[in-house]
C-alpha positions in Angstrom: 19.1 78.8 50.9 18.3 76.4 48.2 21.3 76.2 45.7 20.8 76.9 42.0 21.9 74.1 39.9 22.6 74.8 36.2 21.9 71.9 33.8 23.4 72.3 30.4 20.9 70.9 27.9 20.9 69.0 24.7 20.4 70.8 21.4 19.8 70.4 17.7 20.7 73.6 16.0 19.0 73.9 12.6 19.3 77.4 11.2 17.6 76.2 8.0 14.4 75.5 9.8 12.7 78.9 9.5 10.0 78.0 12.0 12.1 76.8 15.0 15.9 77.2 14.2 16.3 74.0 16.1 15.4 72.3 19.4 16.4 72.3 23.0 15.8 69.3 25.2 16.3 67.7 28.6 14.8 64.6 30.1 12.5 65.3 33.0 14.3 63.1 35.5 17.4 65.2 35.6 15.5 68.2 36.9 13.4 66.0 39.2 16.6 64.5 40.8 17.8 68.0 41.6 14.5 69.2 42.9 14.0 66.1 45.0 17.4 66.6 46.6 16.6 70.2 47.5 18.1 72.1 44.7 16.6 74.6 42.2 17.3 73.3 38.6 17.7 75.9 35.8 18.2 74.8 32.2 21.2 76.3 30.4 20.9 76.5 26.6 24.0 76.9 24.4 22.9 80.4 23.5 23.2 81.6 27.1 25.9 84.1 28.2 28.1 81.7 30.1 29.9 84.4 32.1 26.5 85.4 33.5 25.5 81.8 34.1 28.8 81.2 36.0 27.9 83.9 38.5 24.3 82.6 39.0 24.8 78.9 39.7 26.0 77.1 42.8 26.5 73.7 41.1 26.6 72.3 37.5 25.0 69.1 36.3 26.2 67.9 33.0 23.7 65.3 31.7 23.8 62.6 29.1 23.9 63.2 25.4 25.3 62.0 22.1 29.0 61.4 21.3 31.7 63.9 21.6 33.5 64.6 18.3 36.7 62.5 18.4 38.6 65.5 16.9 38.5 66.9 20.4 41.0 64.2 21.4 42.9 63.9 18.2 41.2 61.0 16.5 38.8 60.3 13.6 35.3 59.3 14.4 34.3 55.7 14.6 31.5 54.7 12.1 29.2 54.0 15.0 29.5 57.5 16.5 26.4 59.6 16.7 27.7 63.1 17.1 26.6 65.6 19.7 25.7 69.0 18.3 28.9 70.9 18.5 27.1 74.0 19.8 26.5 72.1 23.1 30.1 71.0 23.6 31.4 74.5 22.7 29.0 76.2 25.2 30.0 73.7 28.0 33.7 74.4 27.3 33.0 78.1 27.6 31.1 77.6 30.9 33.9 75.4 32.3 36.3 78.3 31.6 34.1 80.8 33.3 33.0 79.0 36.5 34.8 79.3 39.9 37.3 76.5 40.2 35.5 75.3 43.4 32.0 75.0 41.8 30.6 71.5 42.4 30.4 69.7 39.0 28.5 66.4 38.5 28.8 64.7 35.1 26.5 61.8 34.0 27.3 59.6 31.0 28.2 62.2 28.3 29.0 64.5 31.3 31.5 62.0 32.6 33.1 61.8 29.2 33.1 65.6 28.9 35.0 66.0 32.1 37.6 63.5 30.9 38.0 65.0 27.4 38.3 68.6 28.5 41.1 67.6 30.9 43.1 66.0 28.0 41.7 62.5 28.2 40.5 60.2 25.4 37.5 57.9 24.9 36.9 54.3 23.7 34.7 55.2 20.8 32.8 51.9 20.5 32.9 49.6 23.5 31.9 46.4 21.7 35.1 46.6 19.8 37.0 46.3 23.1 34.8 44.3 25.5 33.2 42.1 22.9 29.6 42.7 23.8 26.9 45.4 23.8 25.5 45.0 27.3 26.4 48.6 28.3 23.6 49.9 26.0 19.8 49.8 26.3 19.3 50.3 30.0 21.1 47.2 31.3 21.1 47.0 35.1 24.7 46.5 36.2 26.6 46.4 39.5 29.5 48.7 40.0 32.3 48.3 42.5 33.2 51.7 44.1 36.8 52.0 45.3 37.0 52.4 49.0 38.7 55.6 50.1 37.4 57.5 47.1 35.3 60.6 47.4 32.5 58.8 45.6 32.6 56.0 48.1 32.4 58.5 51.0 29.4 60.3 49.3 27.4 57.2 48.5 28.3 55.3 51.6 28.3 51.9 49.8 31.0 49.9 48.1 28.7 48.6 45.4 26.1 50.4 43.4 23.5 49.1 40.9 22.7 51.4 38.0 21.3 51.6 34.5 23.8 51.7 31.6 23.0 53.4 28.3 26.4 54.0 26.6 28.6 52.7 23.9 31.6 54.9 24.7 33.7 55.2 27.9 36.9 56.7 29.3 40.1 55.4 27.7 43.1 57.5 28.6 42.5 59.4 31.8 42.6 63.2 31.8 44.8 65.4 33.9 44.0 65.5 37.7 41.5 62.6 37.5 41.3 59.3 39.2 39.3 56.2 38.2 37.1 55.1 41.1 34.8 52.5 39.7 34.9 49.8 37.0 32.4 47.3 35.7 33.2 43.6 35.6 34.6 43.8 32.1 37.0 46.6 33.0 35.0 49.5 31.6 35.5 52.8 33.5 32.3 53.6 35.4 33.3 56.6 37.5 36.0 59.2 37.7 36.7 62.1 40.2 39.1 65.0 40.2 41.8 64.9 42.8 42.5 68.7 42.4 38.9 69.8 42.9 36.7 69.8 46.0 33.7 68.2 44.1 34.0 67.0 40.5 32.6 63.6 39.8 31.6 61.8 36.7 29.6 58.6 36.5 29.1 56.6 33.4 25.8 55.1 34.4 22.5 57.0 34.8 21.6 57.6 38.5 18.7 59.8 37.5 17.0 56.7 36.1 17.1 54.8 39.5 15.5 57.5 41.7 14.3 54.9 44.1 17.8 53.7 44.9 19.3 54.8 48.3 22.7 55.2 46.6 21.2 57.5 44.0 19.5 59.6 46.6 22.7 59.9 48.6 24.6 60.9 45.6 22.2 63.7 44.6 21.8 64.8 48.2 25.6 65.1 48.6 25.8 67.1 45.4 23.2 69.5 46.6 24.9 69.7 50.0 28.1 70.7 48.3 26.3 73.3 46.2 24.6 74.7 49.3 28.0 75.1 51.1 29.4 76.7 48.0 26.4 79.1 47.9 27.0 80.0 51.6 30.7 80.7 51.0 29.9 82.8 48.0 27.3 84.8 50.0 29.8 85.4 52.8 32.5 86.7 50.4 30.0 89.0 48.7 28.8 90.6 51.9 
């Protein structure tokens, strides 16, 4: 069976707009990446009942977005922060608390940062203050070294990956149960994985924007494979 992959989507809640009350949004390539790899993408808005969603899905893709409120890790926001609508973060927190602990979870950019923050980690709020340049923004093509022996290395099958970078924040202090498995040349954390979870990976770059890459295809294919296996186990238990 094809696994159902929940994708939590971006939002702009505007209760003062009597016509729309706000907007929901997801870039096409996230859903295409899942479909191309053999999964069935469904979009999860913040208004969904997350206890119901948790029972439906066989994998969870947390896509990119704006910046997580620094109050979530005990800091004041940097002047350069562009805040994510809090409704999205709150809904994703709720979903995280509802899903089976073994559910495959794949975080991209904001999603990587979400995984870290919800496990007690912190973020560098504006990378240029630390690394002295802004080359991580704007779609810069970069090469990332993947640590050999890591789960990510096993999944991709390569020790180096080329990807597009669109972020000004990154992992600072690592959250509980996580391991850093990739850095860029300037030391910026580019990938993390959970060592207490069968399939929880966060990448800081945007693999959905390099769909022609073999490494990208492998990564999404392995995510869908894990979700398929999860679905089969769930079906067996429910018989």
